[in-house]
N, CA, C and O of each residue as an XYZ file, in Angstrom:
960
protein
N       0.842     -1.183      0.000
C       0.000      0.000      0.000
C       0.881      1.238      0.000
O       2.062      1.172      0.343
N       0.304      2.362     -0.385
C       1.059      3.602     -0.494
C       1.276      4.214      0.888
O       0.323      4.432      1.636
N       2.541      4.490      1.221
C       2.920      5.090      2.495
C       3.930      6.201      2.227
O       4.279      6.469      1.077
N       4.399      6.849      3.300
C       5.281      8.006      3.129
C       6.374      7.988      4.200
O       6.140      7.608      5.347
N       7.581      8.411      3.789
C       8.722      8.383      4.701
C       9.576      9.629      4.518
O       9.716     10.148      3.411
N      10.145     10.098      5.623
C      11.057     11.235      5.600
C      12.501     10.762      5.682
O      12.820      9.827      6.416
N      13.372     11.422      4.917
C      14.812     11.176      5.015
C      15.532     12.520      5.003
O      14.917     13.567      4.798
N      16.825     12.475      5.223
C      17.625     13.681      5.061
C      17.725     14.020      3.574
O      17.287     13.246      2.723
N      18.296     15.167      3.273
C      18.482     15.567      1.879
C      19.360     14.572      1.123
O      19.251     14.441     -0.096
N      20.223     13.876      1.844
C      21.092     12.872      1.222
C      20.432     11.508      1.121
O      21.006     10.579      0.553
N      19.209     11.382      1.677
C      18.481     10.129      1.594
C      18.674      9.195      2.773
O      18.286      8.029      2.704
N      19.267      9.684      3.859
C      19.539      8.822      5.013
C      18.449      8.919      6.086
O      17.780      9.943      6.228
N      18.293      7.839      6.823
C      17.605      7.858      8.107
C      18.575      7.269      9.128
O      19.326      6.338      8.837
N      18.535      7.838     10.332
C      19.390      7.359     11.439
C      20.872      7.361     11.057
O      21.616      6.463     11.451
N      21.302      8.371     10.288
C      22.692      8.397      9.845
C      23.647      8.415     11.033
O      23.477      9.189     11.975
N      24.648      7.552     10.968
C      25.629      7.450     12.037
C      25.249      6.482     13.136
O      26.053      6.189     14.020
N      24.008      5.977     13.081
C      23.549      5.005     14.077
C      23.725      3.580     13.537
O      23.980      3.377     12.350
N      23.585      2.611     14.428
C      23.750      1.213     14.045
C      22.747      0.792     12.971
O      23.054     -0.038     12.115
N      21.541      1.374     13.022
C      20.506      1.022     12.051
C      20.356      2.081     10.958
O      19.253      2.320     10.466
N      21.463      2.710     10.583
C      21.473      3.690      9.491
C      20.980      3.055      8.194
O      21.338      1.922      7.873
N      20.149      3.798      7.446
C      19.657      3.328      6.147
C      19.810      4.432      5.112
O      19.579      5.604      5.407
N      20.197      4.057      3.904
C      20.252      4.981      2.778
C      19.144      4.597      1.813
O      19.060      3.453      1.368
N      18.279      5.585      1.490
C      17.114      5.339      0.663
C      17.252      6.013     -0.696
O      18.058      6.925     -0.876
N      16.454      5.549     -1.641
C      16.426      6.127     -2.975
C      15.342      5.448     -3.782
O      14.613      4.611     -3.250
N      15.219      5.786     -5.042
C      14.185      5.191     -5.874
C      14.373      3.682     -5.979
O      15.432      3.203     -6.384
N      13.332      2.941     -5.609
C      13.369      1.486     -5.704
C      14.198      0.790     -4.647
O      14.505     -0.394     -4.782
N      14.571      1.512     -3.585
C      15.391      0.929     -2.518
C      14.496      0.401     -1.401
O      13.581      1.089     -0.949
N      14.769     -0.828     -0.961
C      14.008     -1.454      0.128
C      14.915     -1.736      1.315
O      16.100     -2.031      1.160
N      14.338     -1.640      2.484
C      15.020     -2.051      3.708
C      14.047     -2.891      4.527
O      12.833     -2.691      4.475
N      14.604     -3.834      5.285
C      13.777     -4.756      6.060
C      14.263     -4.825      7.495
O      15.464     -4.915      7.751
N      13.312     -4.781      8.439
C      13.629     -4.945      9.845
C      13.346     -6.366     10.279
O      12.977     -7.211      9.464
N      13.516     -6.626     11.541
C      13.271     -7.980     12.049
C      11.787     -8.241     12.275
O      11.354     -9.390     12.358
N      11.006     -7.157     12.375
C       9.589     -7.328     12.684
C       9.360     -7.708     14.133
O       8.325     -8.286     14.462
N      10.305     -7.396     15.005
C      10.203     -7.745     16.418
C      10.386     -6.505     17.284
O      11.031     -5.536     16.881
N       9.811     -6.554     18.471
C       9.995     -5.483     19.436
C       8.992     -4.359     19.295
O       8.010     -4.467     18.560
N       9.256     -3.269     20.015
C       8.372     -2.111     20.015
C       8.507     -1.324     18.718
O       9.498     -1.442     17.997
N       7.484     -0.519     18.440
C       7.474      0.260     17.206
C       8.674      1.185     17.096
O       9.218      1.367     16.006
N       9.091      1.767     18.206
C      10.212      2.706     18.165
C      11.575      2.010     18.229
O      12.602      2.679     18.345
N      11.596      0.687     18.154
C      12.851     -0.055     18.178
C      13.369     -0.315     16.777
O      12.738      0.082     15.797
N      14.517     -0.981     16.671
C      15.164     -1.235     15.373
C      14.487     -2.313     14.531
O      14.889     -2.536     13.389
N      13.466     -2.989     15.069
C      12.844     -4.076     14.322
C      11.856     -3.631     13.266
O      11.378     -4.447     12.477
N      11.536     -2.311     13.240
C      10.515     -1.829     12.323
C      10.992     -0.641     11.503
O      11.786      0.174     11.972
N      10.501     -0.553     10.279
C      10.768      0.598      9.420
C       9.590      1.549      9.580
O       8.445      1.172      9.332
N       9.867      2.772      9.992
C       8.806      3.731     10.275
C       8.328      4.449      9.023
O       9.111      4.712      8.110
N       7.042      4.762      8.986
C       6.469      5.512      7.870
C       5.181      6.178      8.340
O       4.775      6.044      9.495
N       4.556      6.894      7.420
C       3.297      7.582      7.712
C       2.270      7.231      6.648
O       2.610      6.798      5.547
N       1.000      7.428      7.004
C      -0.078      7.100      6.079
C      -0.501      8.278      5.212
O      -1.328      8.118      4.315
N       0.054      9.461      5.468
C      -0.313     10.639      4.675
C       0.825     11.656      4.736
O       1.493     11.767      5.764
N       1.059     12.400      3.651
C       2.124     13.415      3.673
C       1.959     14.455      4.769
O       2.950     14.897      5.350
N       0.720     14.857      5.065
C       0.500     15.842      6.120
C       0.990     15.334      7.469
O       1.575     16.090      8.245
N       0.755     14.063      7.750
C       1.173     13.504      9.033
C       2.695     13.467      9.133
O       3.254     13.718     10.200
N       3.365     13.156      8.024
C       4.831     13.165      8.020
C       5.358     14.554      8.345
O       6.262     14.703      9.167
N       4.795     15.567      7.703
C       5.252     16.939      7.924
C       4.935     17.416      9.338
O       5.750     18.091      9.967
N       3.758     17.064      9.833
C       3.324     17.538     11.149
C       4.123     16.942     12.294
O       4.422     17.630     13.270
N       4.475     15.649     12.180
C       5.105     14.983     13.316
C       6.624     14.903     13.243
O       7.256     14.382     14.162
N       7.215     15.406     12.179
C       8.675     15.409     12.109
C       9.329     16.092     13.314
O      10.355     15.609     13.791
N       8.766     17.211     13.831
C       9.426     17.877     14.970
C       9.553     17.030     16.226
O      10.391     17.327     17.077
N       8.733     15.967     16.369
C       8.839     15.136     17.576
C       9.169     13.676     17.259
O       9.323     12.872     18.179
N       9.279     13.324     15.995
C       9.619     11.953     15.631
C      11.042     11.887     15.072
O      11.997     11.698     15.825
N      11.181     12.043     13.763
C      12.512     11.931     13.152
C      13.375     13.153     13.442
O      14.597     13.035     13.535
N      12.765     14.314     13.585
C      13.470     15.576     13.840
C      14.566     15.787     12.786
O      15.724     16.037     13.120
N      14.182     15.683     11.528
C      15.127     15.863     10.420
C      15.045     17.298      9.933
O      13.956     17.805      9.662
N      16.192     17.952      9.821
C      16.238     19.309      9.312
C      16.118     19.275      7.786
O      16.864     18.552      7.124
N      15.194     20.042      7.228
C      14.962     20.098      5.775
C      14.804     18.696      5.184
O      15.588     18.308      4.318
N      13.823     17.944      5.627
C      13.678     16.558      5.165
C      13.169     16.441      3.730
O      12.584     17.372      3.177
N      13.411     15.268      3.145
C      12.844     14.867      1.855
C      11.691     13.912      2.165
O      11.780     13.097      3.083
N      10.616     14.020      1.396
C       9.476     13.122      1.552
C       9.437     12.139      0.394
O       9.532     12.524     -0.771
N       9.294     10.862      0.733
C       9.239      9.802     -0.273
C       7.877      9.120     -0.266
O       7.306      8.848      0.790
N       7.370      8.851     -1.458
C       6.228      7.952     -1.597
C       6.795      6.544     -1.544
O       7.794      6.242     -2.197
N       6.154      5.685     -0.765
C       6.699      4.348     -0.514
C       5.652      3.267     -0.744
O       4.465      3.540     -0.921
N       6.134      2.040     -0.736
C       5.254      0.874     -0.788
C       5.600     -0.034      0.383
O       6.766     -0.358      0.610
N       4.578     -0.439      1.118
C       4.814     -1.324      2.249
C       3.497     -1.780      2.846
O       2.429     -1.284      2.488
N       3.587     -2.718      3.748
C       2.408     -3.228      4.448
C       2.532     -2.894      5.921
O       3.571     -3.134      6.536
N       1.476     -2.343      6.482
C       1.476     -1.946      7.892
C       1.363     -3.184      8.777
O       0.417     -3.964      8.667
N       2.344     -3.340      9.652
C       2.331     -4.461     10.593
C       2.096     -4.013     12.027
O       1.623     -4.788     12.859
N       2.430     -2.751     12.312
C       2.320     -2.223     13.669
C       2.005     -0.742     13.554
O       2.459     -0.085     12.618
N       1.238     -0.211     14.490
C       0.916      1.207     14.417
C       0.812      1.841     15.793
O       0.544      1.172     16.791
N       1.030      3.139     15.818
C       0.783      3.957     16.996
C      -0.390      4.863     16.626
O      -0.207      6.052     16.361
N      -1.593      4.293     16.609
C      -2.770      5.035     16.176
C      -2.560      5.594     14.786
O      -2.127      4.885     13.877
N      -2.872      6.884     14.624
C      -2.614      7.566     13.357
C      -1.274      8.289     13.358
O      -0.907      8.918     12.365
N      -0.537      8.205     14.471
C       0.671      9.005     14.589
C       1.794      8.505     13.693
O       2.430      9.302     13.003
N       2.046      7.214     13.690
C       3.032      6.634     12.782
C       2.814      5.138     12.732
O       2.141      4.558     13.584
N       3.402      4.520     11.704
C       3.203      3.086     11.526
C       4.559      2.401     11.333
O       5.571      3.050     11.068
N       4.552      1.071     11.475
C       5.761      0.289     11.288
C       5.545     -0.801     10.251
O       4.521     -1.484     10.252
N       6.527     -0.952      9.366
C       6.511     -2.015      8.352
C       7.734     -2.898      8.566
O       8.780     -2.428      9.013
N       7.598     -4.155      8.251
C       8.775     -5.014      8.299
C       9.676     -4.703      7.110
O      10.899     -4.662      7.242
N       9.059     -4.485      5.940
C       9.806     -4.099      4.745
C       9.152     -2.880      4.118
O       7.928     -2.818      3.995
N       9.969     -1.908      3.722
C       9.461     -0.695      3.082
C      10.339     -0.365      1.885
O      11.561     -0.503      1.943
N       9.707      0.073      0.798
C      10.425      0.458     -0.419
C      10.101      1.899     -0.769
O       8.931      2.251     -0.919
N      11.126      2.742     -0.904
C      10.907      4.116     -1.354
C      10.794      4.113     -2.875
O      11.655      3.577     -3.573
N       9.714      4.721     -3.378
C       9.426      4.695     -4.813
C       9.903      5.958     -5.524
O      10.659      5.888     -6.493
N       9.456      7.107     -5.034
C       9.838      8.368     -5.672
C       9.721      9.496     -4.669
O       8.978      9.405     -3.693
N      10.464     10.557     -4.922
C      10.429     11.725     -4.065
C       9.229     12.586     -4.451
O       8.969     12.805     -5.634
N       8.495     13.076     -3.439
C       7.389     13.998     -3.680
C       7.580     15.223     -2.792
O       8.381     15.209     -1.858
N       6.842     16.271     -3.095
C       6.993     17.518     -2.340
C       6.443     17.371     -0.935
O       5.345     16.849     -0.735
N       7.210     17.832      0.030
C       6.752     17.844      1.418
C       5.795     19.021      1.592
O       6.144     20.145      1.232
N       4.601     18.794      2.133
C       3.674     19.916      2.357
C       4.335     21.019      3.172
O       4.991     20.751      4.179
N       4.158     22.251      2.734
C       4.701     23.400      3.453
C       3.659     23.889      4.454
O       2.635     24.456      4.074
N       3.934     23.664      5.723
C       2.971     23.962      6.778
C       3.418     25.181      7.578
O       4.503     25.197      8.160
N       2.581     26.178      7.596
C       2.869     27.375      8.379
C       2.653     27.088      9.866
O       2.031     26.094     10.241
N       3.177     27.976     10.693
C       2.927     27.844     12.124
C       1.441     28.005     12.404
O       0.911     27.348     13.299
N       0.759     28.868     11.654
C      -0.690     29.002     11.829
C      -1.391     27.668     11.600
O      -2.286     27.294     12.358
N      -0.982     26.949     10.550
C      -1.575     25.638     10.274
C      -1.347     24.701     11.454
O      -2.281     24.054     11.929
N      -0.115     24.629     11.921
C       0.224     23.697     12.991
C      -0.565     23.995     14.264
O      -1.021     23.080     14.950
N      -0.721     25.282     14.573
C      -1.435     25.635     15.798
C      -2.932     25.372     15.648
O      -3.563     24.855     16.569
N      -3.507     25.726     14.490
C      -4.926     25.419     14.253
C      -5.181     23.927     14.426
O      -6.132     23.514     15.091
N      -4.323     23.139     13.821
C      -4.434     21.682     13.888
C      -4.333     21.195     15.332
O      -5.129     20.366     15.772
N      -3.348     21.718     16.065
C      -3.147     21.302     17.455
C      -4.336     21.674     18.331
O      -4.788     20.870     19.147
N      -4.838     22.884     18.163
C      -5.964     23.328     18.991
C      -7.199     22.487     18.705
O      -7.900     22.086     19.635
N      -7.476     22.215     17.439
C      -8.656     21.419     17.086
C      -8.562     20.004     17.673
O      -9.555     19.461     18.156
N      -7.378     19.421     17.628
C      -7.205     18.086     18.209
C      -7.367     18.123     19.716
O      -8.005     17.247     20.298
N      -6.787     19.140     20.353
C      -6.913     19.267     21.805
C      -8.377     19.436     22.209
O      -8.805     18.904     23.233
N      -9.135     20.170     21.414
C     -10.545     20.398     21.729
C     -11.372     19.110     21.665
O     -12.444     19.027     22.264
N     -10.876     18.120     20.945
C     -11.587     16.843     20.873
C     -11.569     16.102     22.205
O     -12.449     15.288     22.485
N     -10.558     16.393     23.025
C     -10.395     15.605     24.253
C     -10.408     16.439     25.529
O     -10.424     15.884     26.628
N     -10.400     17.769     25.396
C     -10.331     18.632     26.580
C     -11.341     19.763     26.420
O     -11.277     20.520     25.451
N     -12.262     19.879     27.354
C     -13.370     20.816     27.179
C     -13.549     21.786     28.333
O     -14.640     22.324     28.524
N     -12.494     22.018     29.107
C     -12.601     22.987     30.201
C     -13.046     24.334     29.622
O     -12.515     24.758     28.596
N     -14.007     25.015     30.256
C     -14.556     26.259     29.687
C     -13.524     27.309     29.327
O     -13.611     27.908     28.255
N     -12.551     27.550     30.191
C     -11.556     28.591     29.918
C     -10.740     28.259     28.682
O     -10.458     29.132     27.861
N     -10.362     26.989     28.552
C      -9.598     26.581     27.382
C     -10.453     26.664     26.122
O      -9.980     27.129     25.085
N     -11.705     26.219     26.200
C     -12.595     26.230     25.038
C     -12.810     27.649     24.524
O     -12.821     27.873     23.313
N     -12.980     28.606     25.429
C     -13.175     30.001     25.033
C     -11.934     30.530     24.333
O     -12.024     31.147     23.271
N     -10.761     30.282     24.943
C      -9.513     30.733     24.316
C      -9.330     30.083     22.943
O      -8.963     30.759     21.982
N      -9.585     28.774     22.849
C      -9.393     28.051     21.596
C     -10.283     28.612     20.484
O      -9.823     28.823     19.361
N     -11.550     28.851     20.800
C     -12.474     29.406     19.806
C     -12.043     30.807     19.383
O     -12.129     31.163     18.207
N     -11.581     31.592     20.343
C     -11.121     32.948     20.018
C      -9.889     32.911     19.131
O      -9.750     33.725     18.218
N      -8.983     31.956     19.402
C      -7.770     31.872     18.574
C      -8.132     31.421     17.167
O      -7.662     32.003     16.189
N      -8.963     30.393     17.055
C      -9.326     29.859     15.744
C     -10.080     30.880     14.903
O      -9.911     30.936     13.685
N     -10.905     31.681     15.550
C     -11.676     32.689     14.813
C     -10.858     33.926     14.475
O     -11.271     34.745     13.654
N      -9.700     34.059     15.107
C      -8.873     35.240     14.911
C      -9.230     36.387     15.837
O      -8.664     37.474     15.727
N     -10.160     36.156     16.743
C     -10.596     37.205     17.660
C      -9.487     37.603     18.624
O      -9.306     38.788     18.901
N      -8.743     36.629     19.137
C      -7.665     36.936     20.089
C      -6.554     35.908     19.954
O      -6.681     34.775     20.419
N      -5.460     36.313     19.312
C      -4.296     35.445     19.171
C      -3.100     36.015     19.927
O      -1.950     35.741     19.584
N      -3.372     36.783     20.926
C      -2.306     37.443     21.673
C      -1.534     36.451     22.531
O      -2.054     35.410     22.932
N      -0.284     36.801     22.803
C       0.541     35.981     23.688
C      -0.059     35.943     25.087
O       0.010     34.926     25.776
N      -0.655     37.074     25.503
C      -1.251     37.143     26.837
C      -2.352     36.103     26.998
O      -2.414     35.409     28.013
N      -3.224     35.994     25.992
C      -4.327     35.037     26.077
C      -3.813     33.602     26.050
O      -4.297     32.750     26.795
N      -2.830     33.337     25.186
C      -2.273     31.984     25.103
C      -1.593     31.606     26.413
O      -1.717     30.477     26.887
N      -0.874     32.566     26.992
C      -0.187     32.296     28.253
C      -1.203     31.985     29.349
O      -0.984     31.101     30.177
N      -2.309     32.715     29.348
C      -3.352     32.472     30.347
C      -3.956     31.083     30.177
O      -4.239     30.403     31.163
N      -4.154     30.662     28.937
C      -4.706     29.329     28.679
C      -3.739     28.250     29.152
O      -4.151     27.247     29.735
N      -2.447     28.463     28.894
C      -1.448     27.490     29.330
C      -1.398     27.426     30.853
O      -1.270     26.347     31.432
N      -1.501     28.587     31.497
C      -1.486     28.613     32.962
C      -2.720     27.916     33.536
O      -2.648     27.271     34.582
N      -3.848     28.052     32.842
C      -5.059     27.373     33.300
C      -4.870     25.862     33.237
O      -5.299     25.138     34.136
N      -4.223     25.391     32.166
C      -3.945     23.955     32.066
C      -2.952     23.527     33.132
O      -2.996     22.397     33.618
N      -2.045     24.446     33.496
C      -1.049     24.152     34.528
C      -1.654     24.064     35.922
O      -0.981     23.648     36.865
N      -2.918     24.452     36.058
C      -3.530     24.470     37.385
C      -3.506     23.105     38.049
O      -3.575     23.000     39.274
N      -3.408     22.058     37.238
C      -3.355     20.705     37.802
C      -1.912     20.209     37.890
O      -1.653     19.006     37.921
N      -0.972     21.172     37.931
C       0.453     20.844     38.068
C       0.990     20.045     36.895
O       1.763     19.105     37.085
N       0.594     20.405     35.701
C       1.143     19.753     34.510
C       2.367     20.543     34.075
O       2.246     21.645     33.541
N       3.543     19.976     34.306
C       4.795     20.622     33.927
C       5.435     19.851     32.783
O       4.953     18.784     32.401
N       6.515     20.386     32.238
C       7.157     19.729     31.093
C       7.518     18.282     31.398
O       7.309     17.403     30.562
N       8.056     18.026     32.586
C       8.447     16.659     32.925
C       7.234     15.734     32.941
O       7.309     14.581     32.516
N       6.127     16.253     33.433
C       4.913     15.445     33.479
C       4.400     15.169     32.070
O       3.941     14.065     31.775
N       4.477     16.169     31.207
C       4.037     15.977     29.824
C       4.834     14.860     29.166
O       4.268     13.999     28.493
N       6.130     14.876     29.358
C       6.968     13.837     28.772
C       6.598     12.464     29.329
O       6.592     11.465     28.610
N       6.293     12.438     30.615
C       5.906     11.170     31.234
C       4.596     10.650     30.651
O       4.445      9.450     30.423
N       3.652     11.554     30.411
C       2.380     11.139     29.822
C       2.619     10.493     28.468
O       2.065      9.437     28.165
N       3.454     11.143     27.652
C       3.712     10.610     26.312
C       4.400      9.254     26.397
O       4.035      8.324     25.678
N       5.378      9.142     27.257
C       6.120      7.892     27.377
C       5.227      6.751     27.844
O       5.396      5.605     27.428
N       4.283      7.075     28.704
C       3.378      6.061     29.238
C       2.172      5.821     28.337
O       1.296      5.016     28.653
N       2.138      6.539     27.200
C       1.002      6.432     26.280
C      -0.317      6.725     26.981
O      -1.342      6.095     26.721
N      -0.254      7.697     27.872
C      -1.458      8.244     28.496
C      -2.350      7.201     29.136
O      -3.461      6.952     28.668
N      -1.864      6.593     30.204
C      -2.679      5.633     30.941
C      -3.902      6.315     31.527
O      -4.922      5.669     31.762
N      -3.808      7.599     31.761
C      -4.928      8.355     32.314
C      -5.416      9.352     31.267
O      -4.689     10.275     30.899
N      -6.637      9.170     30.790
C      -7.176     10.004     29.717
C      -7.249     11.476     30.125
O      -6.968     12.360     29.316
N      -7.621     11.733     31.361
C      -7.754     13.120     31.804
C      -6.416     13.832     31.785
O      -6.330     14.987     31.366
N      -5.355     13.144     32.242
C      -4.027     13.749     32.232
C      -3.574     14.054     30.813
O      -3.029     15.126     30.548
N      -3.799     13.117     29.903
C      -3.369     13.327     28.529
C      -4.164     14.438     27.863
O      -3.609     15.215     27.086
N      -5.453     14.522     28.154
C      -6.279     15.595     27.598
C      -5.777     16.954     28.081
O      -5.705     17.911     27.310
N      -5.432     17.026     29.358
C      -4.910     18.264     29.919
C      -3.576     18.610     29.266
O      -3.313     19.774     28.963
N      -2.745     17.612     29.051
C      -1.462     17.839     28.400
C      -1.649     18.360     26.978
O      -0.895     19.221     26.525
N      -2.647     17.841     26.280
C      -2.930     18.296     24.917
C      -3.297     19.780     24.918
O      -2.797     20.554     24.102
N      -4.165     20.160     25.833
C      -4.582     21.556     25.920
C      -3.401     22.454     26.256
O      -3.222     23.518     25.665
N      -2.607     22.010     27.206
C      -1.431     22.776     27.634
C      -0.467     22.982     26.467
O       0.010     24.095     26.244
N      -0.179     21.918     25.724
C       0.767     22.013     24.621
C       0.230     22.883     23.497
O       0.994     23.624     22.879
N      -1.066     22.810     23.218
C      -1.652     23.654     22.176
C      -1.519     25.133     22.542
O      -1.172     25.959     21.698
N      -1.795     25.456     23.790
C      -1.681     26.839     24.238
C      -0.227     27.310     24.197
O       0.051     28.450     23.825
N       0.684     26.440     24.574
C       2.106     26.810     24.542
C       2.582     27.024     23.110
O       3.430     27.879     22.855
N       2.032     26.241     22.171
C       2.391     26.426     20.763
C       1.986     27.820     20.299
O       2.761     28.506     19.633
N       0.781     28.235     20.649
C       0.312     29.558     20.256
C       1.160     30.651     20.899
O       1.487     31.650     20.258
N       1.511     30.457     22.164
C       2.337     31.438     22.870
C       3.723     31.529     22.239
O       4.253     32.626     22.061
N       4.309     30.387     21.904
C       5.644     30.379     21.297
C       5.622     31.048     19.936
O       6.562     31.758     19.579
N       4.551     30.827     19.166
C       4.449     31.446     17.844
C       4.383     32.957     17.967
O       5.011     33.673     17.187
N       3.629     33.444     18.940
C       3.509     34.878     19.133
C       4.852     35.477     19.543
O       5.147     36.636     19.251
N       5.655     34.670     20.219
C       6.969     35.135     20.651
C       8.044     34.868     19.599
O       9.231     35.062     19.859
N       7.626     34.422     18.407
C       8.526     34.165     17.280
C       9.472     32.999     17.520
O      10.523     32.915     16.885
N       9.112     32.096     18.430
C       9.913     30.892     18.640
C       9.311     29.791     17.765
O       8.619     28.899     18.258
N       9.582     29.867     16.474
C       8.921     29.012     15.494
C       9.187     27.535     15.731
O       8.263     26.724     15.673
N      10.435     27.173     15.997
C      10.766     25.762     16.219
C      10.033     25.223     17.440
O       9.519     24.104     17.414
N       9.982     26.016     18.512
C       9.265     25.598     19.718
C       7.786     25.412     19.415
O       7.174     24.444     19.866
N       7.212     26.334     18.654
C       5.785     26.268     18.346
C       5.455     25.001     17.577
O       4.446     24.353     17.857
N       6.296     24.635     16.606
C       6.054     23.428     15.823
C       6.113     22.184     16.709
O       5.310     21.264     16.555
N       7.064     22.167     17.629
C       7.201     21.017     18.532
C       6.009     20.913     19.474
O       5.447     19.833     19.653
N       5.622     22.044     20.080
C       4.475     22.016     20.986
C       3.202     21.603     20.252
O       2.374     20.877     20.802
N       3.044     22.063     19.014
C       1.848     21.712     18.246
C       1.788     20.211     18.002
O       0.735     19.592     18.157
N       2.919     19.629     17.621
C       2.958     18.183     17.397
C       2.719     17.427     18.695
O       2.029     16.408     18.706
N       3.287     17.922     19.786
C       3.046     17.313     21.096
C       1.556     17.311     21.435
O       1.020     16.318     21.927
N       0.899     18.434     21.166
C      -0.519     18.556     21.508
C      -1.337     17.478     20.821
O      -2.233     16.887     21.422
N      -1.023     17.226     19.559
C      -1.777     16.217     18.816
C      -1.485     14.820     19.367
O      -2.392     13.994     19.475
N      -0.238     14.557     19.710
C       0.105     13.255     20.282
C      -0.659     13.006     21.577
O      -1.225     11.931     21.777
N      -0.670     14.009     22.457
C      -1.371     13.852     23.723
C      -2.869     13.665     23.498
O      -3.515     12.881     24.192
N      -3.419     14.397     22.516
C      -4.844     14.246     22.213
C      -5.148     12.828     21.754
O      -6.163     12.248     22.141
N      -4.270     12.276     20.932
C      -4.467     10.903     20.466
C      -4.380      9.918     21.616
O      -5.190      8.995     21.706
N      -3.400     10.104     22.502
C      -3.260      9.209     23.647
C      -4.494      9.295     24.545
O      -4.969      8.285     25.065
N      -5.005     10.517     24.720
C      -6.186     10.698     25.560
C      -7.393      9.984     24.972
O      -8.169      9.356     25.691
N      -7.541     10.087     23.666
C      -8.670      9.435     23.013
C      -8.607      7.925     23.195
O      -9.620      7.278     23.464
N      -7.409      7.371     23.045
C      -7.261      5.923     23.220
C      -7.538      5.511     24.665
O      -8.254      4.544     24.924
N      -6.963      6.259     25.591
C      -7.142      5.921     27.002
C      -8.608      6.024     27.398
O      -9.091      5.244     28.218
N      -9.311      6.982     26.818
C     -10.726      7.158     27.144
C     -11.544      5.943     26.750
O     -12.554      5.631     27.381
N     -11.102      5.255     25.697
C     -11.804      4.049     25.266
C     -11.181      2.784     25.860
O     -11.562      1.669     25.503
N     -10.222      2.970     26.767
C      -9.597      1.855     27.485
C      -8.982      0.826     26.552
O      -8.940     -0.363     26.868
N      -8.503      1.289     25.393
C      -7.847      0.374     24.457
C      -6.981      1.195     23.520
O      -7.268      2.363     23.259
N      -5.913      0.575     23.012
C      -5.039      1.274     22.079
C      -5.617      1.149     20.673
O      -5.189      0.316     19.874
N      -6.587      1.987     20.401
C      -7.203      2.014     19.084
C      -6.845      3.336     18.428
O      -6.395      4.268     19.094
N      -7.047      3.412     17.127
C      -6.713      4.635     16.414
C      -7.576      5.799     16.888
O      -8.742      5.616     17.237
N      -7.000      6.982     16.898
C      -7.765      8.195     17.166
C      -8.151      8.756     15.800
O      -7.350      9.462     15.188
N      -9.356      8.464     15.304
C      -9.678      8.723     13.905
C      -9.813     10.179     13.528
O      -9.968     10.492     12.347
N      -9.758     11.094     14.507
C      -9.947     12.498     14.162
C      -8.684     13.167     13.629
O      -8.787     14.239     13.033
N      -7.522     12.601     13.811
C      -6.278     13.306     13.509
C      -6.124     13.625     12.023
O      -5.945     14.789     11.664
N      -6.189     12.623     11.159
C      -6.039     12.885      9.736
C      -7.203     13.720      9.212
O      -7.003     14.588      8.362
N      -8.406     13.475      9.703
C      -9.568     14.256      9.263
C      -9.373     15.738      9.568
O      -9.686     16.591      8.736
N      -8.855     16.048     10.761
C      -8.625     17.448     11.128
C      -7.485     18.036     10.298
O      -7.544     19.201      9.904
N      -6.454     17.242     10.032
C      -5.353     17.726      9.203
C      -5.844     18.095      7.806
O      -5.470     19.138      7.271
N      -6.673     17.250      7.218
C      -7.214     17.518      5.881
C      -8.154     18.727      5.898
O      -8.142     19.548      4.981
N      -8.958     18.820      6.940
C      -9.867     19.962      7.078
C      -9.087     21.264      7.169
O      -9.429     22.249      6.515
N      -8.033     21.262      7.986
C      -7.221     22.462      8.158
C      -6.483     22.819      6.872
O      -6.342     23.995      6.538
N      -6.016     21.810      6.157
C      -5.337     22.057      4.878
C      -6.288     22.715      3.889
O      -5.901     23.634      3.167
N      -7.525     22.249      3.855
C      -8.519     22.828      2.947
C      -8.831     24.277      3.340
O      -8.961     25.143      2.475
N      -8.948     24.533      4.636
C      -9.271     25.878      5.115
C      -8.166     26.878      4.792
O      -8.451     28.019      4.426
N      -6.904     26.460      4.924
C      -5.772     27.366      4.751
C      -5.104     27.246      3.381
O      -4.078     27.880      3.132
N      -5.687     26.430      2.489
C      -5.174     26.335      1.123
C      -3.818     25.661      0.991
O      -3.017     26.044      0.138
N      -3.552     24.667      1.823
C      -2.282     23.943      1.747
C      -2.335     22.883      0.663
O      -3.234     22.042      0.666
N      -1.384     22.909     -0.266
C      -1.310     21.891     -1.305
C      -0.584     20.670     -0.766
O       0.467     20.783     -0.136
N      -1.158     19.504     -1.022
C      -0.577     18.276     -0.475
C      -0.022     17.383     -1.560
O       1.110     16.913     -1.439
N      -0.770     17.131     -2.609
C      -0.354     16.163     -3.609
C       0.436     16.828     -4.714
O      -0.092     17.080     -5.796
N       1.688     17.111     -4.450
C       2.560     17.745     -5.434
C       3.669     16.779     -5.832
O       4.392     16.274     -4.973
N       3.803     16.523     -7.120
C       4.927     15.722     -7.598
C       6.081     16.641     -7.947
O       5.874     17.796     -8.321
N       7.301     16.128     -7.826
C       8.464     16.949     -8.188
C       9.380     16.150     -9.105
O      10.421     16.653     -9.529
């Protein structure tokens, strides 16, 4: 099936590591098919170009990545966030969607709203999405409101690592990260904003799964990404 993978400009993943791979047209690599998704037994990919672009800041963290259209079969998945194949073949290079910070924050806020509905956060989120109030002051206040339950950076990382055993904690983390993304963008910390936005979506997905007491896909993520792309005029299917 058609999948998508990010590499460096030179075509590498994990360059300098034991599981370094060099990719190109018609190149395949195979893992052992054993262990956790984030281990060396699986080849990572995404189900849509938007997801590859959105989650690069917290997954591969590749500077100026190349996006490849690939062929592979999904054997393991982390919801909609990323998938694992035992064997993956890169077919051709395609254009990586160009996502503005506005896109990333809109996407993050919408995902956070799916799992966190505290009145103060909901009001701020609606105001930001409508353009009524995108000030740093308002975003900071929203983040502080999420912090009221003592959600700090260390706790956020713990939630992600534990795959959100507690839905309420993960929902709160999603709201907190979305607000921090907006605050960072207003302060011109673009890299921070992109990371917080991706974090917000991850926490929202974990919260959704935990709420259903099973590790099932959070089906709203790609739908919201496509909706946001349509609203902001982002081109996705570009060949190069």
